[in-house]
C-alpha positions in Angstrom: -15.9 -18.7 33.3 -13.3 -16.8 31.4 -12.6 -13.4 32.9 -13.3 -10.3 30.9 -10.6 -7.8 29.9 -8.9 -6.0 32.7 -9.1 -2.2 33.2 -5.5 -2.0 31.9 -6.3 -3.9 28.8 -9.3 -1.7 28.1 -7.2 1.4 28.6 -4.6 0.2 26.2 -7.3 -0.7 23.6 -8.8 2.8 24.0 -5.5 4.5 23.5 -4.9 2.4 20.4 -8.4 3.2 19.0 -8.0 6.9 19.7 -4.6 7.2 18.1 -5.9 5.3 15.0 -8.7 7.8 14.7 -6.2 10.7 14.7 -3.7 8.9 12.5 -6.3 7.9 9.8 -9.0 10.5 10.3 -7.0 13.6 11.0 -7.4 16.3 13.6 -10.6 16.0 15.7 -12.0 17.6 18.8 -12.4 15.7 22.1 -16.2 15.9 21.5 -15.9 14.3 18.1 -13.6 11.6 19.5 -16.0 10.9 22.3 -18.8 10.5 19.9 -16.8 8.2 17.5 -15.6 6.0 20.4 -18.7 6.0 22.5 -16.8 7.2 25.6 -17.5 10.1 27.9 -15.4 13.3 27.7 -13.5 12.8 30.9 -12.2 9.5 29.6 -11.3 11.0 26.3 -9.5 13.8 28.1 -7.4 11.3 30.1 -6.5 9.3 27.0 -5.5 12.5 25.1 -3.4 13.5 28.0 -1.5 10.2 28.0 -0.9 10.4 24.3 0.2 14.0 24.6 2.7 13.1 27.3 4.0 10.3 25.1 4.7 12.8 22.3 2.2 11.3 19.9 -0.5 14.0 19.7 -1.0 17.6 20.6 -4.0 19.9 21.2 -4.3 23.3 19.6 -6.8 25.7 18.1 -8.2 24.7 14.7 -6.5 26.4 11.8 -9.8 27.4 10.3 -13.2 28.0 12.1 -16.4 29.5 10.9 -18.4 29.3 14.1 -19.0 32.1 16.5 -17.6 31.9 20.0 -14.5 30.2 21.3 -13.5 27.3 19.1 -12.8 23.9 20.6 -9.3 22.6 20.7 -8.5 19.8 18.2 -6.2 16.8 18.8 -3.6 16.5 16.0 -1.0 13.8 15.3 2.7 14.8 16.0 3.5 14.3 12.3 6.9 16.1 12.3 8.4 14.6 15.5 7.1 11.0 15.2 7.7 9.3 11.8 8.6 6.1 10.0 10.8 5.2 7.1 9.0 3.6 4.1 10.8 1.8 1.3 9.6 0.6 -2.1 11.8 -1.9 -4.0 10.5 -1.6 -7.5 11.5 -3.7 -10.6 13.5 -0.8 -12.0 13.7 1.8 -9.2 14.2 2.3 -5.5 12.3 4.8 -3.4 12.3 5.8 0.2 10.3 8.3 2.3 10.1 9.7 5.8 6.4 9.7 6.7 5.0 11.3 9.8 2.2 10.0 12.1 -1.0 10.9 10.3 0.4 10.0 6.9 2.3 13.2 6.1 5.1 12.9 3.6 8.0 14.7 5.1 10.9 13.7 2.8 11.5 11.5 -0.2 14.3 9.9 -2.2 14.3 7.9 -5.4 16.7 6.4 -8.0 16.5 4.2 -11.1 17.8 0.7 -10.9 18.6 -1.9 -13.6 15.9 -4.5 -14.2 17.0 -8.0 -12.9 20.1 -6.2 -11.5 19.0 -5.3 -8.0 21.5 -7.1 -5.7 19.9 -7.4 -2.3 22.9 -6.1 -0.4 23.3 -3.1 -2.7 19.6 -2.5 -2.5 19.7 -2.4 1.3 22.8 -0.2 1.2 21.1 2.3 -1.1 17.9 2.5 0.9 19.8 2.8 4.2 21.8 5.6 2.6 18.5 7.4 1.7 17.3 6.9 5.3 20.5 8.4 6.7 20.1 11.5 4.5 16.5 11.9 5.5 17.3 11.4 9.2 19.9 14.2 9.0 17.2 16.6 7.7 14.7 15.8 10.4 14.4 18.0 13.5 16.8 17.1 16.3 13.9 15.9 18.6 12.2 13.8 15.9 12.0 10.1 16.6 11.7 7.2 14.1 9.1 4.7 15.4 9.1 2.1 12.7 10.2 1.0 9.2 8.4 -0.9 6.4 9.2 -2.0 2.9 7.2 -3.1 -0.2 8.9 -5.8 -2.3 7.9 -7.2 -5.7 7.7 -10.8 -4.8 6.4 -13.5 -2.5 7.1 -12.4 1.1 6.7 -14.9 4.0 4.5 -13.7 6.8 5.4 -12.7 9.5 9.2 -13.0 9.3 9.5 -11.2 5.9 11.7 -13.7 4.1 11.6 -13.0 0.4 10.9 -16.5 -1.0 11.0 -15.5 -4.6 10.9 -12.2 -6.5 10.8 -13.3 -10.1 11.0 -9.9 -11.8 14.1 -8.8 -9.8 15.8 -12.1 -9.6 15.7 -12.7 -5.8 15.3 -16.1 -4.1 15.3 -16.9 -0.4 16.6 -13.5 0.6 16.5 -12.3 4.2 16.3 -8.7 2.9 14.4 -7.4 5.9 17.2 -8.5 8.3 19.8 -7.0 6.0 18.1 -3.7 5.8 17.4 -3.7 9.5 21.1 -4.2 10.3 22.2 -1.4 7.9 19.6 1.1 9.2 20.8 0.6 12.8 17.7 2.1 14.3 17.1 -0.7 16.8 13.8 -1.4 15.0 12.9 -4.2 12.7 12.0 -3.4 9.1 8.7 -5.0 8.3 8.3 -6.4 4.8 5.3 -7.3 2.6 4.3 -7.9 -1.0 3.7 -4.6 -2.9 0.1 -5.5 -3.8 -0.8 -6.2 -0.2 0.6 -2.9 0.9 -1.1 -1.2 -2.1 -4.4 -2.7 -0.9 -3.7 -1.5 2.7 -2.9 2.0 1.5 -5.9 2.4 -0.7 -8.2 0.9 1.9 -7.0 3.2 4.7 -6.3 6.4 2.8 -7.3 6.2 -0.9 -10.1 5.1 -3.2 -11.1 2.2 -0.9 -11.8 4.2 2.3 -15.2 3.1 3.6 -15.1 -0.3 1.8 -14.6 -3.5 3.8 -14.2 -5.8 0.8 -12.0 -4.9 -2.1 -9.3 -6.1 -4.5 -6.3 -3.9 -5.4 -4.5 -4.8 -8.7 -1.0 -3.4 -9.2 0.8 -3.4 -12.5 4.3 -2.7 -13.6 6.4 -5.4 -15.2 4.1 -8.0 -13.7 0.7 -7.9 -12.1 -0.1 -8.4 -8.4 -3.2 -8.3 -6.2 -4.0 -7.5 -2.6 -7.4 -8.5 -1.1 -9.1 -6.8 1.8 -11.9 -9.0 3.2 -14.0 -7.9 6.1 -11.7 -4.9 6.6 -8.6 -7.1 7.0 -5.8 -7.9 4.6 -6.1 -11.5 3.3 -2.6 -13.0 3.4 -3.2 -16.7 3.4 -1.4 -19.2 5.6 2.2 -18.0 5.0 1.6 -14.6 3.4 1.4 -15.7 -0.2 -2.3 -15.1 -0.8 -3.2 -12.6 -3.5 -0.7 -13.8 -6.2 -3.3 -13.0 -8.8 -0.6 -12.3 -11.4 0.1 -16.0 -11.5 -3.6 -17.0 -11.9 -3.7 -19.4 -14.9 -5.8 -17.8 -17.6 -4.4 -19.2 -20.8 -3.2 -22.8 -20.3 -3.4 -24.0 -23.9 -1.0 -21.6 -25.7 -0.1 -19.0 -23.1 3.0 -16.8 -23.1 5.9 -17.9 -20.8 5.9 -16.3 -17.4 8.8 -15.3 -15.2 7.6 -17.8 -12.6 8.4 -20.7 -15.0 4.8 -21.4 -15.9 2.8 -20.3 -19.0 -0.4 -18.4 -19.5 -0.4 -16.6 -16.2 -2.4 -13.3 -16.0 0.7 -11.1 -15.8 2.3 -12.9 -18.8 -0.9 -12.3 -20.9 -1.8 -8.8 -19.5 1.4 -7.3 -18.2 3.5 -4.5 -19.6 5.7 -6.8 -21.7 2.7 -8.4 -23.3 1.2 -5.1 -24.3 4.4 -3.6 -25.7 5.2 -6.8 -27.6 1.7 -7.0 -29.1 1.9 -3.3 -30.1 5.3 -4.1 -31.8 7.1 -1.4 -29.8 10.8 -1.2 -31.1 13.6 -2.4 -28.9 14.7 0.4 -26.6 11.3 2.1 -26.7 9.8 3.6 -23.5 8.6 1.1 -21.0 6.6 1.4 -17.8 3.9 4.0 -17.6 5.4 6.0 -20.5 5.5 3.0 -22.8 1.9 2.0 -21.9 0.7 5.6 -22.4 2.4 5.6 -25.8 0.5 2.5 -26.9 -2.8 4.0 -25.7 -2.1 7.3 -27.4 -1.3 5.4 -30.6 -4.6 3.5 -30.3 -6.5 6.8 -29.8 -4.9 8.1 -33.0 -6.2 5.1 -34.9 -3.1 2.8 -34.9 -4.6 -0.6 -35.8 -1.8 -2.6 -34.2 -1.9 -0.6 -31.0 -5.7 -1.0 -30.8 -5.5 -4.7 -31.3 -2.8 -5.0 -28.6 -4.9 -3.0 -26.2 -7.9 -5.2 -26.9 -6.0 -8.4 -26.4 -4.4 -7.4 -23.2 -7.7 -5.9 -21.9 -9.4 -9.1 -22.7 -7.0 -11.2 -20.6 -7.2 -8.6 -17.8 -11.0 -9.0 -17.9 -10.7 -12.7 -17.6 -8.7 -12.3 -14.4 -11.2 -9.7 -13.0 -14.1 -12.0 -13.7 -12.3 -14.7 -11.7 -11.6 -12.3 -8.8 -15.2 -11.1 -8.7 -16.5 -14.7 -8.6 -13.9 -15.7 -5.9 -14.0 -12.8 -3.5 -17.2 -10.9 -4.2 -15.5 -7.5 -3.8 -17.5 -4.3 -3.6 -14.6 -2.5 -5.3 -11.7 -3.2 -7.6 -8.9 -0.7 -7.6 -6.3 -0.4 -10.4 -2.8 0.8 -9.4 0.7 1.1 -10.8 0.5 1.0 -14.6 -3.0 -0.6 -14.7 -5.0 2.7 -14.5 -4.0 3.6 -18.0 -4.7 0.1 -19.3 -8.1 0.0 -17.6 -9.1 3.5 -18.8 -8.2 2.4 -22.4 -10.2 -0.9 -22.2 -12.9 -0.1 -19.6 -15.9 -0.7 -21.9 -14.5 -4.1 -23.0 -13.7 -5.1 -19.4 -17.2 -4.2 -18.2 -18.7 -6.1 -21.1 -16.7 -9.2 -20.3 -17.7 -8.9 -16.6 -21.4 -8.5 -17.4 -21.3 -11.5 -19.6 -19.2 -13.9 -17.5 -19.2 -12.9 -13.8 -21.9 -14.3 -11.5 -24.8 -11.8 -11.4 -25.1 -11.8 -7.6 -21.4 -10.8 -7.3 -21.0 -8.5 -10.3 -24.0 -6.3 -9.3 -22.1 -4.9 -6.4 -18.6 -4.6 -8.0 -17.3 -1.1 -8.7 -14.1 -0.1 -10.5 -11.8 2.8 -9.6 -8.2 3.9 -10.3 -6.0 4.3 -7.2 -6.3 7.7 -5.5 -2.8 7.8 -4.0 -1.0 7.4 -7.4 2.8 7.0 -7.2 2.7 7.3 -3.4 0.4 4.2 -3.0 3.2 1.7 -2.1 5.2 4.0 0.1 2.0 4.9 1.9 1.3 1.2 2.4 4.8 0.5 3.7 4.4 3.4 6.1 1.1 1.9 7.4 2.8 -1.4 7.9 5.6 0.4 9.8 3.1 2.1 12.1 1.5 -1.2 13.1 3.3 -1.7 16.5 2.9 1.9 17.6 -0.8 1.9 16.7 -1.5 -1.4 18.4 0.0 -0.4 21.8 1.0 3.3 21.7 2.6 3.7 25.1 4.7 0.6 24.7 6.4 1.9 21.5 6.6 5.6 22.1 9.1 7.9 23.8 8.1 10.8 26.1 7.6 14.1 24.5 10.6 16.5 24.8 10.3 18.2 28.1 7.4 15.9 29.1 7.1 13.9 32.2 
């Protein structure tokens, strides 16, 4: 017979579970933690003591209390002294943040970048420079416990090789190793596709909290998708699952796509398709500003803008119908530039779904825009960076200053 888990394995698992509760759920009393985890208070006290000694949590009086009598101490994450670096490699921008345990944004840097002009080495140097600046502003006793990055492209799991990033012109780039070397933290930078990390962020901290099956759609120049199934990120065999932007929706006379095919979802419903159909002049605003401009024009009665929005919304609806039939999600979340397109075409999308999606699947599907907004991808990169710490807190933590 196979032996059950040892006491040490149970202890490590309990430490991991408790820290996850504090990291994702915020401050909580020992009594609340005991109730959530189904453990007695003496066990919770011992676990909290270990995490406190490791510098990961602290106990203090609640900041607000409305109850009479002596308030119970609450366990809080050490957000200021234990942090990760999160990076977002966009199509036309670079962003970095220092994010504390518990999800607190402590510092942020961002710069514009030329489209199809992001050299991997220069990108890594810029992001490492941002990290150095933010490290200098951190308290002297603060410790970086991880780093993660979101990249627009196909990222191999688990080693993080960027196989192809069509919209920024990268192929077979060991970007994670490059950035790890330049950061010099003694920690690997974990990489994933931006839509996977968007799904992770919204599932843990945004519109998808409480949902175990959802699809996150991210739009900028292209369209990507991340799938949460049974509470877990669905990556596929090598990490390339969820490339919904390259779902074939218009094989007969589709627009050319950056991947080399034609009629992909992102070619028919992405930013370029909308702006071209709306006949925006060369040099006009792109990104969210450009899309917002088309929607505003449509609201004012511009016939061309209305027709463009209708066409793009129809192709987006085709993709959504396929996703509902494939994954049976309880929730579809729109992120990046897609919230504006969805809000401008919601009635049409719902009509298409009601007509073409399988009744048993569509009856549970709900639609929401992302709750984390422009911080979605950095939040997802941070959650990726916290992976090792949360899985085995004491193996990846340093003692608290002055602790034993």
